[in-house]
C-alpha positions, 0 to 999 in steps of 0.5 A: 557341200554346205555353203555359208548361204545355205548354213545361214538359211539352216540357222535362221529359217525365218529369213528363208521364209520371208524371202520366199514370201516376198519373192512369191508376192513379187512373182505372182503381182508381177505376172498378174500385172503384166499379163492382165491388170496393166493391159486393161484401159476402160472401166466396166463396173458403174457406178462403183469404179466412178465412186472410187475414182472420184473419191481418190481424186477428192483426197488427192486434191483436198489432202482430206481422208474424209469422203467427198464427191462433188465437193460434198461430204458423203457417207461412205465407209470404204475409204481404205481403197480411195486412200491408196489410189489418191496419190495417183488421182492427185498428181496424174491425169485420170487415164494415167492414174487409171493405169497405174491404179490397176498395177497397184491392184495387182500388188495389193490384192496379191499381198494377201499372201502375207496374212494367209501365211501368218494364219496358216502358220497357226496350225501348219508347218512353214512349207505348207503354210507358204504353199496355201498362201501362194495358192490363196492369190491365184484363185479365180477371184483375183480377176477382180483386180482388173477393175477399180473396186474395193475387193483389191484392197479388201481381200488382204485387209479381211485376212489381216483383220482375221489374224488380228482376231485370232491373236486376241483369241488365243493369247488374251492381253490388252495389247492383243484386244487393242490389236483386235479393235484396230483390226475391225477398224481396218476391215470396216474401212475396206468394206462396210460388209465386214461389219459382221466381224464386230459379231464374229469376235465376241462369239468366237471368244465366247466359244473358245473359252467354253471349249477350253473349259470342257463345255463344248462336247457331246454332253455339255456341262452347264457349270463349264459353260458358265465358267467359259463365259466368265473366262471369256469376259474376265480375259478380255477386259478391254474388249468387254468394256468396248462392247458394252459401251457399244451395246448402249450406243446401239440400244440408244441408236435404235430407240432414236431410230438411227442405228444404220447411220454408222454404215453410211450409204449401206444404212439401207441394208438395215433399214430395208425389209427383214434381215433374214427373209425366207429365201436367205437359206436357199440363197446362202446354199447357192452361194456356198455351191458357187464358191465351191465350184470356183475353188475346186470343191475339195477345199470346202469339203477338206477344209470344212471337215477339219474346221468341225473336227478341230472344233470338237476334238482338238486340244491344241489352243491355236487350232481350236481358236482358229476353227472357231474363228473360221466357222463363225466367219464362214457362217455369219458372212454367208448368211449376210451375203445371202441376205443382202443379195435376196433383198437387193438383187433377188433370190435367184441372184448369186454374187459370189464376189461378196463371199470369196474372201472365205476361200483362204480359210478353207485352204488353210484347213485343207492343208491342215486336214491333209497333214492331220492325224485324225484320219477317221473323224476327218473322213466322216466329217468330209463324207457328210460335207460332200453330201451337203455341198453336192446338195447345193448344186441342183439349186444353182442356175449354172448359166454361161455368161459371155465375157465375165460376170463380174458379180460372180467370177466363180461362174467362169467354169460354168460353160466347161461344166456344161460341155462335159455334162452332155445330156445329163444336165449340168447341175445334175452332172456337177452334183454327181461329180461332186459325190465321186470327188468327195468319195475319192477324198474320203478314201484318200483321207483313210488310206493314202499316205499323207505327204503324196496325198497332200502334194497331189491335192494341192498341186491339182488345186494350184493348176485348176485355180491358175487355169481358171484365173487365166480363163477369166482374165482372158474373157475380160481382156477380150471383151468390150467395155459398156462404153463400146470400147475394147477393155484393152484400149482403143487407139486415137481416142482422147478420153480426158477431152475435157481436161484437155480443153479446160485451162489449168486447174479450172473446174467444170460442172456437168448438167446431165440430160438424155442423149438417147431415148434408152436410159443406159445409153445416156447414162454411159455417155455421162459416166464416161465424161465424168470418169476420165475428166478429173476437172468435172468436180460438180454436178448441177440438176434442175430443181425437180432433181433431173437428171442425174445418172449417179447416186452422188450428190448433185447441186439444184440450179435455182434458176429464177424464172423472172429474172433468169439469175442463178443464186449463189453461183458467183464462185460456181465453176467457169465451165459447164458440161452439157448436152447440145439437146437440152432444152431446159435452159441455156446459160449466158456464155460461149461454146468452148469445145465439143466432143462425143456429143457433148459440149463444154461452155464457158459461162459468165458468172454469176450464172444468168440464163439466156433463155429457159423453158417452162412446161416441158416434160423433163426430157424435152417433150411437150404434152398434147395440147399443153403450151410450153413457154420459152422466155428470153432474158435481155442483158441489164447492161445492154440496150434492147437487141434483136436476137434469133431464136432457133427451135429444132422440133421433132415429131413423134415416130409412127404418127404425124404432128402439128405445132403452133409457135406464138411470138410477139407480132408473129404466130404460125401452125406447121404440120410435121410428118411422122418422125420428121424434124424441122427448125423454126427461126424467129427474130425477136426483140428482147428488152434490156434487163427484161424478158420476152416469152415465146410459146410452143404448143403441139398435138399428135396422137402418139403415146411414148414411154414415160420420162427415162429416169431410170433403167426401168420405165413404166407407163406412157404419156400423150405427147405433142412434139419434142423440143430437141434444141434451143439456140439464141443468138444476137443479131447485133441489131438494135430494137425497140421492144414493148415494155412489160406491164 
C-alpha cells in the first residue's frame, strides 16, 4: 500500500535524505552527550583546556572576536572553538559553562555527519553516503569531545573545508574559487595545523587538470603535462591571482625573517629546526599504523586502494578530483603531523589525535571500493597497501595505558591486542593479523558479491568503532582528573570559590608561587584556580618572570624597593589570589577568603607593599651564608607604629641548620634540627613614609634541587634555610623610629 507520505518520499528523495541525516545527527549527538560528554565534570588536558576557556571568557566579556587572555592580545589563530563557547562563558559561571560546552561538543563534533555525506555523494549513492557519514561520527576519536579542546569544532570544519576544495577543483568558477578561499579560512580558524590545505589545493588542481589532459599515466606526455598546467591556471584566475599575491608576501616575509608570524603561537613550527628531520618518515609510518588500528584496518586498505586506482584509471571527473584531493590531503597532513611530533615530542611519540581527520576520507573510499567495478585493479592495490600498512606495525610501541591517552585515542585497542597476542608479541601478532585480514579483503574484492560484501564490511566496522569508542569513553569516565577529583565530579566541592567570594563584576589577579616542591603539583593548584574562576582576569609575576605556570601573558609587578609602591596599579584588580607561603612581598590589604591552600586578599589601590624581600631564591630559600633583606614599609599618612613581624623558617630535610636574624636593636642566632620549622616574632618600629630593614642569614650543608621553574629540574644549589611565611601585623602602639640618613 502506498501512503501519501511514502509517495512524497519517493518523489522527493532529497527530503528523506535530509530527514535521515538530521535524525542520525540528533541520535548520535544525543547518545554521545547523554552517555559521555554531559557526565564529565572536570578538566584533563592542560593548558589546552584553560586556553580555550580563557579565550571564550574574553570574547563573552568584551564582545570582540580577537584573541585575548589576561586582558592582553595573544597571537592565537584557533578562534573558531572559543567563538562557539563564548555565549556560555559570557553569561554562565565557569562550572556551568564547562558543562554546557561539553554538551555542545557532542552536537558540533557529530555534525561532521553532514560534510561527510556531501563528500560521499561525489562518488556514492545516497544510502551508502549516509552509511559512511554515520560511521564517521562513531569512530574512536570522537572521545575527544569529552575535553575542552579545538578538535570538537575542527573535525567538522576540516571536512567542510575539503568539500569546498572539491567543488573548486571539479567545477571551476569565481564563485567556487571564493568558496575554496573561505573554506581555507574556516579550516585555519579551526586549527592552525590545517594551513597545510593551502598547499593541498593548488597541487590538487594541478594534478586533476594534468590527469584530465592525459598527462598522468604509465607514459606521461610532456605536452599534455603543460596543457594541464596551463588549464589549472586559466580555469582558476581568482585563485591564481591570490596565490601569486601570497607567494610575493611569503617571499617578502622570508626576507624579513617573519614568515612564521601568520601562524602566531605556532610560528615555532616553522622556525625551530629542520622541517623534515630524518625521523619524520618512520614517524609518519607509526602514525599511519596507529590510525589503521584505531579505524579497524580495512578502511586504510580499501579506501587507499580506491584512491590510487581512481587517480590512475577513472575517467569520471568527480571521482578523479576527490581521489586526488584525498591522496594529497592524507600525504601532506601525515608528513606535517609526523614532522611536528618528531621536533616537539620525540621520534617515538605518536599523537594520532592530530591525524584522525583523515579517517572519513578512507571511509568514503572504502564504500566506493566496495561498490566499484574495477575488481582486479582494486584487489592488486589493496594487496600492496596491506603489505605496506602491515609493515608499519613492527615500528609501533603498542603500549597499554591506564585510562585514555588523550594524544593517542587510537591506542585504546592496545590492551585487547596484547591479550590476544599471547607469547607471539603484540606487534608481530598485529602484523600477521593484518596480512590475514588484508588477504581476506582481497579475496572478497575478487570473488564476493558486491552488496553482501559491502554490508558485511561496513557493519563490522560500525560494530568495531562503536565498541572501541565505548571503551575509550568509559575509561575517561572511570578515571581521575589531574586535579585528583573524579572526571565525573566530586560532590560538595565548590570549584568557583573565588568567584563566590568576589563581589559582582569585580576582577581578581593571581600571583602564582610554588605551593609544593614538585612543579606539577603547584601547576595543578594554579591551573585549577584560574580554570574555574572567571573573575581571575590577570596574572602578575615578579620582574624576574617568576612564577607562571601557563604560556599566557603575565604582567610584571614593578614594585619599587625604596618606597614599596607599584607603578601603574591605580586601576589594577582589587583582589589578589596568592599563596600564603609566598615570601617575596606582601601588599597592603586584608585577607578576604582562603580555600584549597590559596587565599584571596582585598588590596588597597594603588598597590603598595607592607613588606618585601630581597636576596631570596625565587622559591623562598636562602643561599648558604647570603643575607636576605626584609624591608618593612610605613604608611605615609600615619605616624610611626610598632608592628609585629612573624617569620616561619624551615631547615632542609636531612641536615640541621643555623639562622641569624638582625633587627633594629635586636639580633639572635638559632639552631634548627633537620626538617624542623620554627617561628620568629619581632616587634619593630616603622616610621611613617619610611622603611625599616631586617636581615636573615642561614647556614646548612644541604644541597637541594634548583628552583622548580618547570617540569624538568636540573642541578642543585647550596642553601641555608627556607622562608615559608612572612606576616606583618600592626599593634596599634605608637613609637619613635630612628629616621634614616
